[in-house]
KOLKE-344080 format. One record per residue (C-alpha): residue in one letter; x, y, z. Coordinates in steps of 0.2 Angstrom, whole numbers, plus 5000, padded with zeros to 4 digits. Layout:
N
+--------+------+------+------+
: residu :    u :    v :    w :
+--------+------+------+------+
:      A :    X :    Y :    Z :
...
+--------+------+------+------+
This chain:
444
+--------+------+------+------+
: residu :    u :    v :    w :
+--------+------+------+------+
:      X : 5483 : 5716 : 5434 :
:      X : 5477 : 5699 : 5438 :
:      X : 5494 : 5695 : 5447 :
:      X : 5492 : 5710 : 5458 :
:      X : 5474 : 5708 : 5463 :
:      X : 5474 : 5690 : 5466 :
:      X : 5490 : 5688 : 5474 :
:      X : 5485 : 5702 : 5486 :
:      X : 5468 : 5694 : 5490 :
:      X : 5476 : 5677 : 5492 :
:      X : 5489 : 5684 : 5503 :
:      X : 5475 : 5689 : 5515 :
:      X : 5466 : 5673 : 5513 :
:      X : 5481 : 5662 : 5518 :
:      X : 5494 : 5662 : 5532 :
:      X : 5511 : 5668 : 5525 :
:      X : 5526 : 5656 : 5523 :
:      X : 5544 : 5660 : 5520 :
:      X : 5543 : 5650 : 5503 :
:      X : 5532 : 5654 : 5488 :
:      X : 5526 : 5638 : 5481 :
:      X : 5523 : 5638 : 5462 :
:      X : 5518 : 5622 : 5452 :
:      X : 5535 : 5615 : 5450 :
:      X : 5540 : 5617 : 5468 :
:      X : 5524 : 5609 : 5473 :
:      X : 5527 : 5594 : 5462 :
:      X : 5545 : 5592 : 5468 :
:      X : 5539 : 5593 : 5486 :
:      X : 5525 : 5580 : 5484 :
:      X : 5537 : 5567 : 5477 :
:      X : 5544 : 5564 : 5495 :
:      X : 5531 : 5572 : 5506 :
:      X : 5514 : 5567 : 5499 :
:      X : 5506 : 5555 : 5512 :
:      X : 5499 : 5544 : 5498 :
:      X : 5516 : 5543 : 5489 :
:      X : 5525 : 5539 : 5506 :
:      X : 5512 : 5526 : 5509 :
:      X : 5517 : 5517 : 5493 :
:      X : 5536 : 5519 : 5497 :
:      X : 5532 : 5510 : 5514 :
:      X : 5524 : 5496 : 5504 :
:      X : 5540 : 5494 : 5494 :
:      X : 5550 : 5494 : 5509 :
:      X : 5538 : 5481 : 5517 :
:      X : 5540 : 5470 : 5502 :
:      X : 5559 : 5471 : 5503 :
:      X : 5558 : 5465 : 5521 :
:      X : 5547 : 5450 : 5515 :
:      X : 5561 : 5446 : 5503 :
:      X : 5574 : 5446 : 5517 :
:      X : 5562 : 5435 : 5528 :
:      X : 5561 : 5422 : 5515 :
:      X : 5580 : 5422 : 5511 :
:      X : 5584 : 5420 : 5530 :
:      X : 5576 : 5402 : 5528 :
:      X : 5591 : 5397 : 5517 :
:      X : 5603 : 5401 : 5532 :
:      X : 5606 : 5390 : 5547 :
:      X : 5592 : 5390 : 5560 :
:      X : 5597 : 5387 : 5578 :
:      X : 5584 : 5384 : 5592 :
:      X : 5587 : 5381 : 5611 :
:      X : 5575 : 5374 : 5624 :
:      X : 5576 : 5370 : 5642 :
:      X : 5563 : 5363 : 5653 :
:      X : 5561 : 5358 : 5672 :
:      X : 5548 : 5348 : 5681 :
:      X : 5544 : 5342 : 5699 :
:      X : 5536 : 5326 : 5702 :
:      X : 5528 : 5323 : 5719 :
:      X : 5530 : 5304 : 5725 :
:      X : 5527 : 5293 : 5741 :
:      X : 5541 : 5280 : 5742 :
:      X : 5537 : 5275 : 5760 :
:      X : 5534 : 5256 : 5756 :
:      X : 5528 : 5245 : 5770 :
:      X : 5536 : 5228 : 5768 :
:      X : 5533 : 5212 : 5779 :
:      X : 5546 : 5210 : 5792 :
:      X : 5551 : 5193 : 5786 :
:      X : 5555 : 5201 : 5769 :
:      X : 5565 : 5216 : 5777 :
:      X : 5575 : 5203 : 5787 :
:      X : 5580 : 5194 : 5771 :
:      X : 5587 : 5210 : 5763 :
:      X : 5605 : 5215 : 5763 :
:      X : 5611 : 5230 : 5773 :
:      X : 5614 : 5240 : 5757 :
:      X : 5597 : 5238 : 5751 :
:      X : 5590 : 5242 : 5768 :
:      X : 5600 : 5258 : 5768 :
:      X : 5592 : 5263 : 5751 :
:      X : 5575 : 5259 : 5757 :
:      X : 5577 : 5270 : 5773 :
:      X : 5584 : 5284 : 5762 :
:      X : 5569 : 5283 : 5750 :
:      X : 5557 : 5285 : 5764 :
:      X : 5563 : 5303 : 5766 :
:      X : 5560 : 5308 : 5747 :
:      X : 5544 : 5316 : 5744 :
:      X : 5548 : 5324 : 5727 :
:      X : 5559 : 5322 : 5712 :
:      X : 5567 : 5336 : 5702 :
:      X : 5571 : 5334 : 5683 :
:      X : 5579 : 5346 : 5671 :
:      X : 5582 : 5345 : 5652 :
:      X : 5590 : 5356 : 5639 :
:      X : 5595 : 5355 : 5621 :
:      X : 5600 : 5364 : 5606 :
:      X : 5594 : 5360 : 5588 :
:      X : 5602 : 5366 : 5572 :
:      X : 5595 : 5364 : 5555 :
:      X : 5601 : 5369 : 5538 :
:      X : 5590 : 5369 : 5522 :
:      X : 5599 : 5360 : 5508 :
:      X : 5586 : 5360 : 5494 :
:      X : 5569 : 5367 : 5494 :
:      X : 5562 : 5372 : 5476 :
:      X : 5546 : 5380 : 5484 :
:      X : 5556 : 5392 : 5494 :
:      X : 5567 : 5396 : 5479 :
:      X : 5552 : 5401 : 5469 :
:      X : 5544 : 5410 : 5484 :
:      X : 5559 : 5421 : 5485 :
:      X : 5558 : 5425 : 5466 :
:      X : 5540 : 5429 : 5468 :
:      X : 5543 : 5440 : 5483 :
:      X : 5556 : 5450 : 5473 :
:      X : 5543 : 5452 : 5459 :
:      X : 5530 : 5458 : 5471 :
:      X : 5543 : 5471 : 5477 :
:      X : 5545 : 5477 : 5459 :
:      X : 5526 : 5477 : 5457 :
:      X : 5525 : 5489 : 5473 :
:      X : 5538 : 5500 : 5465 :
:      X : 5528 : 5502 : 5450 :
:      X : 5513 : 5506 : 5461 :
:      X : 5523 : 5520 : 5469 :
:      X : 5527 : 5527 : 5452 :
:      X : 5509 : 5526 : 5447 :
:      X : 5504 : 5535 : 5462 :
:      X : 5517 : 5549 : 5458 :
:      X : 5510 : 5551 : 5441 :
:      X : 5492 : 5552 : 5448 :
:      X : 5498 : 5566 : 5460 :
:      X : 5507 : 5575 : 5446 :
:      X : 5491 : 5575 : 5436 :
:      X : 5479 : 5579 : 5450 :
:      X : 5489 : 5593 : 5457 :
:      X : 5493 : 5600 : 5440 :
:      X : 5474 : 5600 : 5434 :
:      X : 5469 : 5608 : 5450 :
:      X : 5482 : 5621 : 5449 :
:      X : 5477 : 5626 : 5432 :
:      X : 5459 : 5627 : 5438 :
:      X : 5465 : 5639 : 5451 :
:      X : 5473 : 5649 : 5438 :
:      X : 5457 : 5649 : 5428 :
:      X : 5447 : 5655 : 5443 :
:      X : 5460 : 5669 : 5446 :
:      X : 5458 : 5674 : 5427 :
:      X : 5439 : 5675 : 5430 :
:      X : 5442 : 5686 : 5445 :
:      X : 5452 : 5697 : 5434 :
:      X : 5439 : 5699 : 5421 :
:      X : 5426 : 5703 : 5435 :
:      X : 5438 : 5716 : 5442 :
:      X : 5440 : 5725 : 5426 :
:      X : 5421 : 5725 : 5423 :
:      X : 5418 : 5731 : 5440 :
:      X : 5429 : 5745 : 5438 :
:      X : 5420 : 5750 : 5422 :
:      X : 5403 : 5748 : 5430 :
:      X : 5407 : 5758 : 5445 :
:      X : 5413 : 5772 : 5433 :
:      X : 5397 : 5771 : 5424 :
:      X : 5387 : 5771 : 5440 :
:      X : 5395 : 5788 : 5445 :
:      X : 5390 : 5796 : 5428 :
:      X : 5372 : 5789 : 5428 :
:      X : 5370 : 5794 : 5446 :
:      X : 5375 : 5812 : 5441 :
:      X : 5363 : 5812 : 5426 :
:      X : 5349 : 5806 : 5437 :
:      X : 5352 : 5819 : 5451 :
:      X : 5351 : 5832 : 5438 :
:      X : 5335 : 5825 : 5430 :
:      X : 5344 : 5820 : 5414 :
:      X : 5343 : 5801 : 5417 :
:      X : 5332 : 5788 : 5424 :
:      X : 5333 : 5781 : 5442 :
:      X : 5330 : 5763 : 5434 :
:      X : 5347 : 5765 : 5424 :
:      X : 5356 : 5768 : 5440 :
:      X : 5348 : 5753 : 5449 :
:      X : 5351 : 5741 : 5435 :
:      X : 5370 : 5745 : 5435 :
:      X : 5369 : 5743 : 5454 :
:      X : 5361 : 5726 : 5452 :
:      X : 5375 : 5721 : 5440 :
:      X : 5388 : 5727 : 5451 :
:      X : 5381 : 5716 : 5466 :
:      X : 5380 : 5701 : 5455 :
:      X : 5398 : 5702 : 5450 :
:      X : 5404 : 5705 : 5468 :
:      X : 5394 : 5689 : 5473 :
:      X : 5403 : 5679 : 5459 :
:      X : 5419 : 5686 : 5464 :
:      X : 5417 : 5680 : 5482 :
:      X : 5411 : 5663 : 5476 :
:      X : 5427 : 5661 : 5465 :
:      X : 5438 : 5666 : 5480 :
:      X : 5430 : 5653 : 5490 :
:      X : 5433 : 5640 : 5477 :
:      X : 5451 : 5645 : 5475 :
:      X : 5454 : 5643 : 5494 :
:      X : 5446 : 5626 : 5494 :
:      X : 5456 : 5620 : 5479 :
:      X : 5473 : 5627 : 5486 :
:      X : 5470 : 5618 : 5502 :
:      X : 5466 : 5602 : 5492 :
:      X : 5482 : 5604 : 5483 :
:      X : 5492 : 5606 : 5500 :
:      X : 5484 : 5590 : 5506 :
:      X : 5489 : 5580 : 5491 :
:      X : 5507 : 5587 : 5491 :
:      X : 5509 : 5585 : 5510 :
:      X : 5512 : 5604 : 5511 :
:      X : 5508 : 5613 : 5528 :
:      X : 5491 : 5621 : 5527 :
:      X : 5499 : 5638 : 5531 :
:      X : 5510 : 5637 : 5516 :
:      X : 5508 : 5651 : 5504 :
:      X : 5505 : 5645 : 5486 :
:      X : 5507 : 5659 : 5474 :
:      X : 5500 : 5653 : 5457 :
:      X : 5509 : 5661 : 5442 :
:      X : 5497 : 5667 : 5429 :
:      X : 5511 : 5665 : 5416 :
:      X : 5509 : 5647 : 5418 :
:      X : 5492 : 5648 : 5411 :
:      X : 5495 : 5661 : 5398 :
:      X : 5511 : 5652 : 5392 :
:      X : 5502 : 5642 : 5378 :
:      X : 5512 : 5630 : 5367 :
:      X : 5506 : 5630 : 5350 :
:      X : 5499 : 5614 : 5343 :
:      X : 5512 : 5614 : 5329 :
:      X : 5526 : 5614 : 5343 :
:      X : 5518 : 5599 : 5352 :
:      X : 5526 : 5582 : 5350 :
:      X : 5512 : 5571 : 5346 :
:      X : 5522 : 5555 : 5341 :
:      X : 5532 : 5543 : 5351 :
:      X : 5518 : 5533 : 5359 :
:      X : 5523 : 5516 : 5365 :
:      X : 5511 : 5506 : 5376 :
:      X : 5526 : 5498 : 5386 :
:      X : 5530 : 5516 : 5392 :
:      X : 5513 : 5516 : 5402 :
:      X : 5516 : 5511 : 5420 :
:      X : 5498 : 5504 : 5421 :
:      X : 5503 : 5492 : 5407 :
:      X : 5520 : 5488 : 5415 :
:      X : 5510 : 5484 : 5431 :
:      X : 5499 : 5471 : 5422 :
:      X : 5515 : 5463 : 5414 :
:      X : 5523 : 5462 : 5431 :
:      X : 5507 : 5454 : 5438 :
:      X : 5507 : 5441 : 5424 :
:      X : 5525 : 5438 : 5429 :
:      X : 5520 : 5435 : 5447 :
:      X : 5507 : 5423 : 5441 :
:      X : 5519 : 5413 : 5431 :
:      X : 5530 : 5412 : 5447 :
:      X : 5515 : 5405 : 5456 :
:      X : 5513 : 5392 : 5442 :
:      X : 5531 : 5387 : 5444 :
:      X : 5529 : 5387 : 5463 :
:      X : 5514 : 5375 : 5462 :
:      X : 5524 : 5363 : 5451 :
:      X : 5539 : 5364 : 5463 :
:      X : 5528 : 5356 : 5476 :
:      X : 5530 : 5340 : 5467 :
:      X : 5549 : 5340 : 5471 :
:      X : 5557 : 5334 : 5487 :
:      X : 5565 : 5345 : 5500 :
:      X : 5581 : 5341 : 5509 :
:      X : 5587 : 5348 : 5526 :
:      X : 5602 : 5343 : 5537 :
:      X : 5599 : 5344 : 5556 :
:      X : 5608 : 5341 : 5572 :
:      X : 5603 : 5340 : 5590 :
:      X : 5612 : 5340 : 5607 :
:      X : 5602 : 5336 : 5623 :
:      X : 5605 : 5334 : 5642 :
:      X : 5595 : 5328 : 5656 :
:      X : 5597 : 5327 : 5675 :
:      X : 5587 : 5321 : 5690 :
:      X : 5588 : 5323 : 5709 :
:      X : 5578 : 5323 : 5725 :
:      X : 5585 : 5340 : 5728 :
:      X : 5586 : 5355 : 5717 :
:      X : 5604 : 5352 : 5713 :
:      X : 5610 : 5344 : 5697 :
:      X : 5628 : 5340 : 5698 :
:      X : 5627 : 5325 : 5686 :
:      X : 5620 : 5327 : 5668 :
:      X : 5617 : 5314 : 5655 :
:      X : 5619 : 5319 : 5637 :
:      X : 5615 : 5313 : 5620 :
:      X : 5618 : 5320 : 5602 :
:      X : 5612 : 5317 : 5585 :
:      X : 5615 : 5322 : 5567 :
:      X : 5604 : 5318 : 5552 :
:      X : 5596 : 5322 : 5536 :
:      X : 5577 : 5325 : 5533 :
:      X : 5570 : 5321 : 5516 :
:      X : 5552 : 5325 : 5512 :
:      X : 5545 : 5317 : 5496 :
:      X : 5528 : 5320 : 5490 :
:      X : 5520 : 5304 : 5485 :
:      X : 5501 : 5305 : 5482 :
:      X : 5489 : 5319 : 5486 :
:      X : 5474 : 5314 : 5476 :
:      X : 5477 : 5327 : 5462 :
:      X : 5478 : 5342 : 5474 :
:      X : 5494 : 5349 : 5467 :
:      X : 5487 : 5346 : 5449 :
:      X : 5472 : 5357 : 5452 :
:      X : 5482 : 5371 : 5460 :
:      X : 5493 : 5372 : 5445 :
:      X : 5478 : 5372 : 5434 :
:      X : 5470 : 5386 : 5444 :
:      X : 5487 : 5396 : 5443 :
:      X : 5487 : 5394 : 5424 :
:      X : 5469 : 5400 : 5422 :
:      X : 5473 : 5416 : 5432 :
:      X : 5488 : 5418 : 5421 :
:      X : 5477 : 5417 : 5406 :
:      X : 5465 : 5429 : 5413 :
:      X : 5479 : 5441 : 5416 :
:      X : 5485 : 5439 : 5398 :
:      X : 5467 : 5445 : 5393 :
:      X : 5468 : 5460 : 5404 :
:      X : 5485 : 5465 : 5396 :
:      X : 5477 : 5464 : 5379 :
:      X : 5462 : 5474 : 5384 :
:      X : 5473 : 5487 : 5393 :
:      X : 5485 : 5489 : 5379 :
:      X : 5470 : 5493 : 5367 :
:      X : 5462 : 5505 : 5379 :
:      X : 5479 : 5514 : 5382 :
:      X : 5481 : 5515 : 5363 :
:      X : 5463 : 5522 : 5362 :
:      X : 5467 : 5534 : 5376 :
:      X : 5482 : 5541 : 5366 :
:      X : 5472 : 5543 : 5350 :
:      X : 5458 : 5552 : 5360 :
:      X : 5470 : 5563 : 5368 :
:      X : 5477 : 5569 : 5351 :
:      X : 5459 : 5572 : 5345 :
:      X : 5455 : 5581 : 5361 :
:      X : 5471 : 5592 : 5359 :
:      X : 5467 : 5596 : 5341 :
:      X : 5449 : 5600 : 5345 :
:      X : 5454 : 5611 : 5360 :
:      X : 5466 : 5621 : 5350 :
:      X : 5454 : 5624 : 5336 :
:      X : 5441 : 5630 : 5349 :
:      X : 5454 : 5641 : 5357 :
:      X : 5458 : 5650 : 5341 :
:      X : 5439 : 5652 : 5337 :
:      X : 5436 : 5659 : 5355 :
:      X : 5451 : 5671 : 5354 :
:      X : 5443 : 5679 : 5338 :
:      X : 5426 : 5679 : 5347 :
:      X : 5434 : 5688 : 5362 :
:      X : 5442 : 5701 : 5351 :
:      X : 5425 : 5704 : 5342 :
:      X : 5416 : 5705 : 5359 :
:      X : 5428 : 5718 : 5365 :
:      X : 5426 : 5728 : 5349 :
:      X : 5407 : 5728 : 5351 :
:      X : 5409 : 5733 : 5369 :
:      X : 5420 : 5748 : 5365 :
:      X : 5409 : 5754 : 5351 :
:      X : 5393 : 5752 : 5363 :
:      X : 5402 : 5762 : 5377 :
:      X : 5407 : 5776 : 5365 :
:      X : 5389 : 5776 : 5357 :
:      X : 5381 : 5777 : 5375 :
:      X : 5392 : 5791 : 5379 :
:      X : 5387 : 5800 : 5363 :
:      X : 5369 : 5796 : 5367 :
:      X : 5366 : 5785 : 5352 :
:      X : 5365 : 5768 : 5361 :
:      X : 5354 : 5764 : 5377 :
:      X : 5360 : 5758 : 5393 :
:      X : 5353 : 5741 : 5389 :
:      X : 5364 : 5740 : 5374 :
:      X : 5379 : 5744 : 5384 :
:      X : 5375 : 5732 : 5398 :
:      X : 5371 : 5718 : 5385 :
:      X : 5388 : 5722 : 5377 :
:      X : 5397 : 5721 : 5394 :
:      X : 5389 : 5704 : 5398 :
:      X : 5394 : 5697 : 5381 :
:      X : 5411 : 5703 : 5382 :
:      X : 5413 : 5696 : 5400 :
:      X : 5406 : 5679 : 5394 :
:      X : 5418 : 5679 : 5379 :
:      X : 5433 : 5683 : 5390 :
:      X : 5428 : 5669 : 5402 :
:      X : 5424 : 5657 : 5388 :
:      X : 5442 : 5661 : 5381 :
:      X : 5450 : 5657 : 5398 :
:      X : 5440 : 5641 : 5399 :
:      X : 5446 : 5636 : 5382 :
:      X : 5464 : 5640 : 5388 :
:      X : 5461 : 5628 : 5403 :
:      X : 5454 : 5615 : 5391 :
:      X : 5469 : 5615 : 5380 :
:      X : 5481 : 5614 : 5395 :
:      X : 5472 : 5599 : 5402 :
:      X : 5471 : 5591 : 5384 :
:      X : 5490 : 5594 : 5383 :
:      X : 5492 : 5586 : 5401 :
:      X : 5481 : 5571 : 5395 :
:      X : 5493 : 5569 : 5380 :
:      X : 5508 : 5568 : 5390 :
:      X : 5500 : 5556 : 5402 :
:      X : 5494 : 5545 : 5388 :
:      X : 5512 : 5544 : 5382 :
:      X : 5519 : 5539 : 5399 :
:      X : 5529 : 5555 : 5401 :
:      X : 5521 : 5564 : 5416 :
:      X : 5537 : 5563 : 5426 :
:      X : 5546 : 5572 : 5412 :
:      X : 5532 : 5585 : 5412 :
:      X : 5535 : 5588 : 5430 :
:      X : 5553 : 5591 : 5428 :
+--------+------+------+------+
């Protein structure tokens, strides 16, 4: 009944799509299409590029440079005539030629080659960058688990609302039939007008609740689509069997907890590793760095913008940088890194205990939810029995309309309470799976 009614309503609420999206399909799609997961994947890729950037510093580096300049000069020198007379003809010719020069052009160019031979800071930096990439990978996995939990819990809430709509529809049908009979009694002076009015009020209240639930379903499904990266026009068709299929508590695997399976714990351990790398990097700053280098350079000058003759020089060598004294700067940086590492260790201890408590609480929540579900199932059956008896007694004239309406309200509340306990049990089971670090297995 619920499948037919709610799927029909949802089909009118949402644009149709060629593919029907149940929970498994939504979770599979979200892994590669959720904007939040794709963002985490891009962070991993960015971290990989950072590793490659650092590794490129190990390979030869070649740079070229070229420059040109123009110098404006005035070489017209007035010499005393007696000095000029004493000069040789060659020198006189040079002086005459220089009088026509008003600028000097110069050009220079060169190529520099460097090759890093030993740099412990760079080596440690590359190791840290790789660790950071692994940390981003864990962040992506954590985001995937968050999406699985968020989408699943909201999906179950949609199923609960649909179940409540189903309960309302069943009650509406009964009240509408009852309204027809009371109206006939009233029209034939065999009943009270107030009885008919009371039933009409109940029908209106149920219709209002139904509309509110439908609006809630619409909002929740759109939220699921945004999380999963689905088109807003996609037709999500929740399967009621996914809520009705209840795994008994005796069939649930409650053992197998290992804090190392939790991604949050793994992330803290990886952060600790990153801080250990930082300590090693600060210590590496005490060591020298060695690099080979070579340079070739050419220069040319002329009074015209022509350079037929070039003068060149070449050089090869080794650069060695040795830290000598920094007034304790490196020492304090190492100490800071160690203190951060110790803080991370405390976070790991605290997080490990909290995750263990989370697991124990999830077991307790699951057990409590199961017991409450069994009690409410019995209560629902009892409320249904009371309602059936009240309906029969009302038809026989033994019970009043008030008794019947009270029984109808109690039965509806018992049905809704049962559906709520089913949801609570489903969420408790989801929490247990998450506390054991097995959400991805759940999604499969």
